N, C-alpha and C positions, 0 to 999 in steps of 0.2 A: 222662118228662119233665121233671122240675125239673133235672136233671144235666146234660142236652144245652144249657137254656136258659145255665146255670152258666158250662159249659163256654164256650159263646159269648163270656160276659162277661171270660171269661181269654184268648181268643186274639183277640190286639188284632193290629191289621194292620200289616204287615213293616215299613212307615216309620217309623211310631210305634217300634216293637220294637228295631231300631236306637238308636233313640235312649236308652232306657234301657237301667239296669245289666245285664248277660247274668248269669243264672243258670247257664246251660249254652252249648251252641254241638254241634250235629249236624249236620256235614261244612256246614261254616259258617254253618248256620242257627240265628238265635239265638232262645235260650228265655228271657224278662226275666224279671228278680227281679220286678214288678209281677205279670206271669203267674203265678210261683210261690208268690206272698205270696197271692194270691186262689184257683187250688188247693190250698193247703196247707189253708186254711180249710172247703173241700168237702172234701177229703180225711178230716180231723179228723172233719167233721160225720158221713160215712157210716160211721166206727168209735164213735159215741153221744161223742165228746170235743170238747174245745175247747180252742184256746191255752192260752185261761187256767186251766185246771187241770192244765198239763206243770207242773209241779213242777224234773225234774230236768232238769238242761239236757242229760244224753247220751241222755235217753228224747227230746226236744225235738229234737235234732240227727239221730237213727236216724228219728223221723218225717219229716224235714223231707225228709232223703235219699231215704227213701223215695217221697214224692211227687212230688222231683222223677225220680226213678228211672221213675215213672209218665208223668210229661211225657216224658220222653226217648223211653219206647218211642211213645211217640203219636205223636212227631214221627219214628220211623223207620218204623214201619208206613205211615204217610203219605205218605214219601220212599219207601218199597219199592212203592208202590200205582200213584206215576208212573212209577217205576222200571219197571215190568211194564205200564203204558200199560190201567191200571184204568179204566174211563168209569162214571161215574153219570150216568145218561138224567136231565133236566129232570124228566119226570113223574114219577120215583123219589123226587127232593129238594123238589120241590112237595108232593110227598104226604106226607114226613114231616113238611116245614115247616108243615103243613095240621093236620097231628095232634098237634104242638107247641102251634100256637097255639090248638087247640080246648082241648088239657089244661092251657094257664096261665090261659087264664077267657075267653077269645075275642080277637077282632082287636085291640079300644080297650089292653085290658091288657096286649096282647103288644109292640103298638107302642110304649106305655109303658114297659116295661122295655124295650127295645130300646134307644130316645131318651134312659133314663137311664142305661144302661150306653155310650153313643154311636155307636149301629150304626144302620143301619137295615136292612131286609129283605133287599136284595142281599148283604149282608155276611153275614147270617145263612146265607140260602142258601146261599154259597159255603162256609162251615162247614160245613154241613149236609154237604156235596158231599164234603168230606175225611175228614169222622167217619165217612161210608157207604162210602166207596173202602178206609181204613185199616181199617176193620170186614171188609168183603167179602176184600179180602188176608191177610187175621190167618186168617179159618174156612177158606181155603183154603191155604195155607200149615199148619196145625194137622189137616189132613182124618187120621183114624186109620180103618183097619180093624177091624168088629167084634173083639171079644175073642176071641180061637181056643176051640174048644170043650172042647178036649179040657183046656185049662187052667183052664176056667170049672170043669169037672167037679172036676178036680182039686184045685182052692180050696175048693169047696164041699164035700169029705169031708175034706178037713184042716179047717176049719171049722167043721161042721156044727152040733157042740156050739153053738158061740158065736152061731148065728144062731138058735137054739132061744129060747123065749121063758122063765126060770126061773120058778118061785114067786114073787109078790111081791103087797104089801097096801099100804093106802091110808091112813093113821091119822093121828089128833089125839091132842093128848096135854096136858097140865098138869104141871105139875112145883113142888114144892115143896123147892127146897134146905134140904140137913142138911148146916152143916161135917163137915171129915174129923175125927176122933176125938172128934165130941160125945157127951156124955152120954146115957144111956138117957131124963131128962126134955126134952129138946131133940127128941129121934127121935122120942117120942110126940106131943109138941109139933107136928111140924111133919105127921107122921099125922094129928091128927084137925084141923087146918086142911084137909088134902086132904077128910077124909071130909064135910065142913060143906061143899067145891064138890061132892061127890059127890051130895050131898042135893040140891043145888038142880038139877043138873044131872036128877036121878031125877023131880023132880019138875015137870019142864019147860022148863029152863031151857035156854039155846041154851047147846050146850056152846062154840063157839066164842065165843060173846060172853064165857061164865062164863073162859073161857082169854085174852081180851083183859086182863081187869080180876084175872085172880086167880095167871096162871103165873108163876113165875118163869126160865122159857127163855125162849131169844133170840129163839123160833116165837109167841110172846106177840103178839105183831103181828100174825101171820096166821093167829091163832086157835087157835094149835097146831098147824097142819097141819106135818105133816111128809112128804106126798108119799107116792109111793112109792118103799118098799123092799123087799131082796130078805134072804133070810138071811145072816147075817153082817156086817151090817151098824151093828148097835144091840149097847149092852149086853147079857150075856147072859138075865140077869134080865128085860128089856124085851124084847126079844127074844120068850122064852118065852110069857109073858104073850099080848103083840098076837097072836103067830100062831096062837094057842091060842082066840081070840073069832072069831063072827063077823061079818060087818056088821051092824051096827048095835048091836052090844053093848058096852056097858060094863065097863072093868076095877074089880076091886079094886085096892085102894093094892096100889103096886108099888115093893117096895124095891131100890135102886142104890146101887154107890158114891158117887152123885152127890147123892141124895135122897129123894123120893118122888113116885112118877108114879101119872096117872091115864093110861088109855088108850080111845079111841074109833075102831072100826073101821071104818071107811067104808066100804073093800072090798077083797076078797077075789080075786088073778089067781092061777089054777091053773098048772103047767109046762105050756107045750105046744111038742112037737117040732115043727118047721118041716117041712113038705111038701119034697119034693124038686121039686118042681116053682116051689113058691113061692122056696126058697134059689137050687135054678139062677138065675130070676129074677134075685133081688137082688144074688147074685154077678156075673151078668152087666152088670147095671145098674152096679155098685161097680168093674169092671173098668174098664169104661169112662169112667167118670169119670176113673179115676189114667190112665188112656192119653192122655186127652184132654187133662188139667191135664200131665201130663209132656211133652207135644207143644208146649204151649205156651210152656213153663219152656225148651223147646229151640229154640225158635224164636227167641225172644227172643233170649237166650244169643248164639246165632249173628248176628243180626242185630247186635249189641252188640262181636261182635267184631269182625266185618267192615265196619264204618263209623264213622269218625270222631268220637269224642265228646271232647269238651273239660268238665268239669265243675268252674265258677267256684265255684258255691256253695259249696262243701265245702275252699275253701283257709281 
């Protein structure tokens, strides 16, 4: 709902748009620089980014072009809906407007936001009709058949091992670093520091709290949490000690090339083969998503190639 309202604020009436510098034109219909600027901020926000955080000019240009691509696609779909005579009923439009009004915070907040953006409910209703029409035609154009069952089974047989769950453990650790080439006295001093921390934990101190204050690893701020990992991901000595533990157990000090570790095992998941039913269901859903994504790419590519698009902002 948030995106729907914000996009309204990007869609200015055509008479006003035509007085603004153009970012692009689609069969003569203008996408203004104003609209692109507003949409670009929303486009970045959806990716968890902000305009001010983009320092690289090349990256900035690429992201801006991607945002303009999205606006061009929206215009293409709307124009295609007009060609196909797609009609969205007043009842459907008003129902969507009511849902948006409610999601925004009620009639007063909704009206205020529209007024701040220079629009009224009639304008928003018209924009909603355009969005729904574009969505409907896109859905129609990208309909795909269910994945062929022979293809599903073949893919499953080929990737069955990958679909199975490997043995994994969830662990925390504390690291006291030892410089490369350190003499025996420095190595022993680091081990004794780790032993002191181990005594605290055995005495009842919380492992995560001790890790936050005493560990020299980057995981210290997360209480030493390493998450889940399978065999082959850690240093051999560390891995051997970690996989030998049972959930709830604390290791003795473990020496690796980077220093001394203390390991606490939180959970151990045994390897599990996927059942045929589960595997086929997973593959079927995966292939369906892949086919749908390819259909979307093909439809948009076809619309772009068969319509007149002028990208002014790229110049």
